[in-house]
N, C-alpha and C positions, 0 to 999 in steps of 0.2 A: 267751390273749391276753383283755385288757380294754381298755376306752376309754369315757371319759365322754363323755355329749352335753350340748350347750352349753343355757343357759337358754332358756327360751321367750320371746321378747320380740318385739313388733310391728314393730321396727326390722330381725331378723334376715333374713338370704336364706335361714335353714334353717327353711321352714314344714312343720311335723311333722304338722299336722292339712289334712286335705281340706275340711273345715269350719273356712276360714281365720279366720270371726269367733273362733274361741276363741282368737287371737292377737289379739283386739285389744288396744288401751293404754286403761289405767284411764280412765274419764268426765273429759272435761272440761267443766265447767260454763261458760258465757257469757250474759252479757245478750242478750236479744232487741234487734232493730236495727242497720242499717249503721252500721259506724263503732265499734262495740263492742269492746272489748278481747277478746284471743283466749280469755283466760281469766280468769272475775271471782273464782275462789277461795273460791263459795259451796257450802256442803255442802248437797245434794240428798238428801232421803232415799229409800233404796234400800230394794227387797223383799230377801225372801229368796234369791234367785237373782242379786241384783246390780243387777237395773234398776230405775231411776227410779219412783216411785210415781206420780207427777204430775208433767206438763209442760204448760204452763208452772208454775215454781213460784214461790211468794212468800212469803217467810219474814218479813212484814210492816216490814223495813227496806230491802234491797234491792229494785230493780225485779225485774221477772218473768225468770226465767230458764230457758233449755234446755240441753240439754247434747251433746254428739258425741264421737265416739271416732275414732281413728287407725289404719289399717292399711296396710301394705307402705311404711312411713315409714323413711327415711335412705337410703343410697345406692341404692336398689332398682328405678331407672327402667331397665326391659328387663330386668330381672332373675328376675321373677315372671310365670306365664303371662297372655297376654290373652287374652282370649273371652268368650263367655257364661257368666257365673256365675248360678247359681240364689239367689235372695232369698227368703228366707221369713220370717214375723215372725205371731206372734201377738198381739190385744189390739186396742184400738182407738186410732187416733191417726195421726200423720202421720211418716214417716220421710224424710230427703233424703241425695242422694250426693252431693261434691263432688270437684272434680280428677281421677282417672284414671276416674271417671265421673260422669255428671249425670244428674238424674231426680228428682221427688218422686212419692212412694207413699202411698196410705191403707190403714190394716193392717186387717183380715189381708191379708198379702199372700203369694202364691206365681207368681213372675216370675222372667224372665232378664234378666239385666241387662250392658251391654258394659262389659267393664273395658278398658281401654286402659293398658299398663305402661309404655308411652314418658311417659306423661305424669305420672310419680311415684307419689307416694302415693294413698289413698282416705281421704276422710273420712265417715264415716256420721253423720247428726245426727238426733237426737229433736226434732222441732217440736212436735208435742202429744203427749200421752199421757193418756188418761181416767181420773182416780183409780178410777171404777169398773171398770176392764176397762183396766190398764196394759199396753202397750206390751212384749213380752217374747219368748223363744226366737228370737232373731234368730238365723239360720243365713245363710251365705255360703257357697256349695260351688263350689269348684274344678272348671273343666270338665271333664267325660269323668267325673266322680263324684257326677252330679245325683240317682242312684237307688241307688247304692251306700254312701253314707256312714256310713248308720246302721250298718251293717254290718262296714263297712272302713273306720274312721275314719282312720286313719293315712295319710300320704303314701305309696306304693310307694317313694319313692327313700329314705325312713329306713329301711325296713326292708331295702333293700338295701345301704343302707350298713352296716346291723349283721352283715350276714351273715359278713364274715370275723372275727367275735368272739365271744367265748364268755361276757363277760361285760359285763353294762353298766351302770355307776355312774352313779346319780341324783341327786349332790350338786347339780347346778344346777339339776336340773330340780325339784328339791326348796326351791331357795333356801334351803340350808342355812346358808348362812356369814351370821352376822347375822339368823337367823330370831327371830322373835319369837313363835313359834308356842309357846304354854305348854298351853291347854287342847284336848280335841280338837276343841271346836267352833270352832277358830280357823284349821284348815285349810282348804282351799280342796276344792272338790267338782266333780264333772264336770260338772254340771246349771249350775255359776256361767257367768255370763256371759263370763268370760275366764279363761285358764289363766296370764296373764302377770302376775299379781298378786305382792306381797311374801310370801304364804303359798304361794306354790309350786304346780305341778301337781296336781289331786287324785289322789291314791295309786291310785285305781281307774284311771285312767290306765294309772300304772307296770305293775301287775299283769296288765292288758288288753294293753299292748304288749309285755310279758316271755312271756306265754303265746301270744301272736299268732307272736311271733318266734321261741319257743324258747330264750330267751336268759337265763341266771340274772341276777337284778337285786342290784345292791348298792346298799343305800339306807343313808342318812345320818340318824339320828334328832335332832333339832331340840335344841341344849344346855339349851333351858329347857323341855324336854318335862314334866310332869308323869306320875305313875307311871300314872293311868288313862288318859294319851294313849299310853304307850309299851304296855300293855295291848290297846288297839283297836288299834292299829297291827299288833302280832302276832296279833291273831285275825284280821283281815281279810287280811294275808297268808296264814297259815294256812288260812283257809276259802276262799279265791280263786285262790291260785295253782297252778299245776300242781304234782301232788305230785312228779314226777319234777326238777323244777329245786330248784336248790340256793339260797338265799338268804344272801349276804352283807349282813353290819350293822357299821357304824361307828357 
């Protein structure tokens, strides 16, 4: 018996990573100052792993820009754990938390922050980020997993849910329907700031989750993928997946 996994979203009640920052929303740029619109629509340059290269950013046309992202938004009040979350970030600058948690932190940072799920969702804002050492590698670790997350990145509730099945279909994890992935470089990676984007979850997560759970993966190849993309995807699963598992390909 097989089942699908839902797509990874910030507003979903299914938090599959204990590092919940993996499920943050795409960056929302905004102008500095009170009374500014929630989103400015300005494109802020991003680095290799998706973090802003400099905040404040000025393109010479619009006012100075900062950026924010959201977690636990949607109808999730009291539906995710309250408690002390471990907040980590590298680089030099300042980040702030709003709504379900409050505080302003100078980076680099490694501290515990109290998050109250009864207050709804959480916003994390990058207020400043030095171009010479931009803020990056942000982690927000669920209570109880502060030290184990590097080797056990998946929520135990997800592993428990998968126990009853032998095959796991990753169509929605891969955002296959309507995927624009064509080149191998279009895919998401596990070190990118978020796994909720339109290019899907990093394939290494699919391999690792399959190996961890002992479940056979069913993958859906993007319809626009070129021959190199398909070959590299095949190599990744060939070289990384437990050879005792069977791969289903759609």
